[in-house]
C-alpha positions, 0 to 999 in steps of 0.5 A: 757200643751198639746203635740205639734201638729205633723208637716206635711212632704212635698214632696218638702222637700225631701233630699237624705240620708247623709249615705248609707248602704252597708250591714246589719247583725242582730241577734235576741234572741227572748223573748216575753218580752225582745227580744235582737236585735244586729245590725252590719251595714256598713255605708258610706257617700252618695256623693249626701248627705251633706258632713260631716253630722251627723249620724241620725238613726230612732228608737222608743220604743227601750231600748239601751243596747250598741252602738259602731263604728268600735268596739269602744264603745260609751258613752252617751256623744257621741250621742243624743238619743230621743223618735224618734231616735239617732244621732251621731255628725259628730265629733264622726264619724271616716270617710266616711265609718264605722261600726255601732254596737248596741244592743237594747231590745224590747218587742214584747208581749206588741206591740199592734200596730202590727208595728215592731216585735210583737206577734200573738197567740204565734208567732213572726211576723213583719210588717215594712211598712211603718215605723215599722222597727224603732221599731226593731233597730236604722236605717235610716228607709226610702225607698231610703236606700237599702242594703242586709241583713243577719239575725240570729234568736236564739230561742227554736221555731221550725220554724224561717224565714226571708228574702232571702235564708236559711243558716246554722242552729245550735242547742244547750242547753240553760244555764240551759240545759233544752230546745233546742235553735236553731240558724238559718241564712237567707241571702237576696242578693238583696238590699232592704229598711228596710220596706221590712224586715220580721221575723216570728218564731213560731210553724208552719207547712208548706204546700210545693211545687216547681216551676221551673222558665223560667230560669230553676231554682227550687224554693221551695214554702212554705205556713206556717200556724198554726197546724190544718190549713194546709188543707186549703192552696191548693188554695193559693198555686195554685194561687201562682204558676199561678201568677209566670207563668203569670208574666213570660209569660206577663211581662217576670219576673222570681222569683229571690231567691231559696225559696218563703215563705208565712205565715198566721197570725191572727193579721194583720193590712193589707191584706198582705205584700210583704216582699222579699221572705217572704210574710206575709198574713192576715189569711183570704187571705190564708186559704180556703176550700169549707166548710169555704170560699165563692167564694168571699174569693177564689177570694180575695185569688187569687188576693192578692196572685198575688198582693204580688207576683208581688211586687217582681219586682214592689215594691221590685226590684224597690222601692219608693224613698220616701213615696210620691211615694207610688203609683209607686209600689201600682198603678202599682201592682194593675193594674198588679193583675187586668190584672191577674184576668181578664186573670184567670176569666171573663175580663168584670166582673173583669172590672165592679167589679174594677169600683164598688170598685173605685166608692164606695171608691175612688170617695167617697174619692175624693168628700170629705175632704180626697181628695188627689193627687195620689201622695200626696204633704204632710202628717203627718202620712204616714199610712193614705195614704194607700188609694183608691186614691193611690191604685185604682186610681193609677191603673186606671192611669196606665190603661189609660197610657197603653190605650194611648200608646198601648199594645206593647209600654207599654210592651217596656216601662216596659222592659226599666223600669226594665232594667234601674231601677232595684235595685233603689228607684224611682219616678213618674218622673222616671216612666214617663220618661221611657214611654217618652223615649220608645214612644217619647210622651210628658207626661207632661200634663198626669202627672196631673193625679198624681198631681191633686186631684179630679174626673174629670167630662166630660159633654156631649151634642150632636146634629144630623143634615143632616146626621152629628152627633156631640158629644161635650165633656167638662171636668172639675175637681171640687175644692178639699182641697188645690186645688181650681183651676184645669187644663185639664187632658189627658183623653182617651175617648173610644166610639162607636155608635149604630143605632136605631135598636141596630146594631153597626155602628161605633166600638170602637174608642179612642180619647184623650180629652186634652183640656177643650172642644172637638168635635167628628163629624161623617158624613154620617149617616141615622139616629141619633145614640145612643152613647156608651161613655167611653167604658170599663170605659176608664178613672176614670171620672164621665160622665155627660150625660143624654140619654133618658130612651129609649136610655139606654134601647137600650144600655142595650139590644144591646151594644157590650161593656159589661161594658157600657151594664152593665152601662146602666142598672145601670143608669136605676136602679139609676134613678128609685130609685131616682125617687121613693125617690123623688116622690114615682114613681113606677118602669117602666115596661120597666126597669123591662122587660129589666132586665128580658130579660137580666137575661134570656139571656144565651149567657151572663156570669152568673156572669155578669147577677148577677152583672146586677141584683144587685142594686146600694148600699145605699151609691151610692144612697146617693151620687146620691141624692146629685148630684140630689140636694136632701139631702139624707135620709138614712132611706128612701134610705134603704126602697126604695131600699128594695121596688125595690128589692122586685118589681124586685123579683116579676116581674121577679119571673118566670125567677128567679125561672128558673135560680135558678133551672138551675144555680145549678153547682152540688155537686162537688164544685170548685172555678173556674170562671164558677162554681162561676158565676153560684152560683152568679146568683143562689144566686142572684135569691134566694135573690130577691125572698126570701120574696115571700114564707116567706123564705121557699126556703132560709131555704131549701137552707141553710139546703142543702148547701154543701159549704159556698157560698150557706150556707151564701146566705141562712143565709143572706136571712133568717137574712133579713127576721127576722128569729129568730133562724138562727143566733144561728144555724150558731153560734153553727155550726161554733163557732170554726172557727175564719174566719167563725165567722167574717162573722157571726159578720158582717152579723148580724150587716150589715143586721139588721133592721136600728132601731135595728142595733146599739143595736145588735152591742152593744150586740155583743161586749159583746159576748165572741168571740168578741176580739176587739184587733184582727183587723179582728174581730174588723172590722167585727163588727164595720165596719159591722155597720159603712160601711155595714149598712148606715141606721143603722149607720145614725140612727137619734138618733146619736147612731151609731156615738157614738158607733163608736166614743167610739170604735175608742177612745178605739182602738186608744191607742192600734192600731192607724192604724186600728182606723184611717182607720175606722174613714173614716166612718165619711168622708161623713158627709157634705152630710146629713141633719143639725141634722146629721151633728151636731151629727157627728161634735160633735163626731169628736170634742170628738175624737179630744179632747181625751188626748193622741190621736195618730197622725194617728187618729188625722190627719184623724179627722182634715182633716175630720173636715176641 
């Protein structure tokens, strides 16, 4: 007999909770093997629920010690306990309001799934989003049940933290009298759902500061880390304070507690978690020093610190009614952190980077079996819907809405949103209604962005006659799983026109493409213009437009829109690579000369120039081949891309040599944008020319590096050139630093020659520092192959597929969330040749047939198999 298949949960089945919670009091007596949790919860019947309903509580992996209602103990005949919860029939409830008390026992040390209360290197930690709180105590674990929490923690550990403001602390001796036992109480006055509950306890050190809000309140700021890490918190603290200032200035939102705590945790499934007043972070997004972190690491820290802080209002004060509304908090907060980073750094560069992420992750998702709405209609395991569609596409929808209504109307709508819905659990309908009320617009059609999966395509054609230029636009959305038919969306299309000499004749204008087709007509022109369409990437769509090579070269040289200038170069690079793949064509000198001019243009941001010199990724080219009707060969793509990189390096060598010398920011490292941009361009010049001197410059660069950004650039170039000693040198220097060693594992696999990648990965799994139970280390190695080295992963032998499958099956029993997310490396299997398809299908079948497979991984595999 096999277990029954998990059943999907549908948005249409939502019903309000039958009981609401007025107050929660929890007491934890911490023990690695047997933590006791006492709960005292004030329930009352929900007027919008079912009258006279049973009390239904979620609970998993809990050992029930006792239960009582209004002080009267319940015996086993008065409740029904299952593996997933506990129900008290209505007949045993005293009335519409009552106090539920329970004591349970849990085992944090044995919790390898890292959901609920678990341990990380001797530290107690929680992760309750989405449904981890049910592994702590019996409770209605759903986001529309909100209540203030009071939490008491009893332990001999020196630091004990929870949500809200600190209360009293008591100290005593345990019964044996041989160690101090302390009791600390925390109170969070703001009603919150259980997924925002947090607890941390351990031997920690605080890096502290203060912040005064725009209302004049002083807030204590703490970043808690393991001893020895306290010298790597300065940038995170600075990013936090800048986030707080920015949210006040741009959104008018002030922090609302007396204290804000961040804790860095090594074992964490996600990047970070916005628990009210106690943010828990993956260590890699807190700890940084110039010697151990790259410019990219600093950038991530700044962005993720901001993201989690911004959740205080967009996610915590206003949360989701149910998990189908996840994009309500995540899409909006991603957009807010994108705005913040654009203000802190280069807005054009930030926009390009966001679009690169969207195309690499979300467009890929939309084009395959894992496509789903920004607001899904159903799910089996909610953890599988923390996706690029919810986050990145959700942010793009907010960006479009702001573009359509204008910045002032957007600000007015957000103020109305905060005023109307503070303290509530809301829906996408609530969100759109705010904009309709604030602007008078009907957003019924715009809502399709939330309810239709797939990436819209805009087909473009044009004509010019007698001084009149006509631009014809036609939109379509290809079928996706469960949605064969689509309706037109509202698409803001920003465009401008350039004259043949490169001057801009018509500045940026935004039109709304709301029908299947539309035309833009411009009269009075002396010559056929060159259109610059979808400026700023004004909508998350694929533009089907075939301008000439010469037109794109002109846009690359003269377009006033930075994004479209970059896009023109990107398009030329993709066309060049696809031509080389199809018939062995050589790069056109016009393209190479255009890159040289752009690289040498010192009026442009160095970071922008570095991005413009970067080629499309191997995965991007594989999808480009599919779009061109070519079955992609990962090995050929890898080889062709390498050939073009070397051709660019050779053709641009004089320019790149000059840039390498001029872009040295000097010995005093700073992660701020201007310095980081110079390093990015300098290290790009190094990477493109490293092959020309056999790696001599790369070796000197590595040896002279005074920061991790430069050292890693030299390391990567030498690895690609096959330096036999560099991996050992790097290992011997950094083997004591866990975060730097993650980079060592990743780069060795991702930069390995395709025919050696799997063997190198296999060898590294036997390394003493490969702790496969740590999510960061597991991702560093296994994803380094599966996502970072497409040619190696898709080796014709299928060895990469077997390697990933073996590890997914092994990990699934311990950490289903991470296993499920890593399985998406298989999602594009339909794009490849029949032999590779058969090999991947065989591995997906092997996973599906594994006994005891988690619902997380089972759902992902079933969706990918179709």
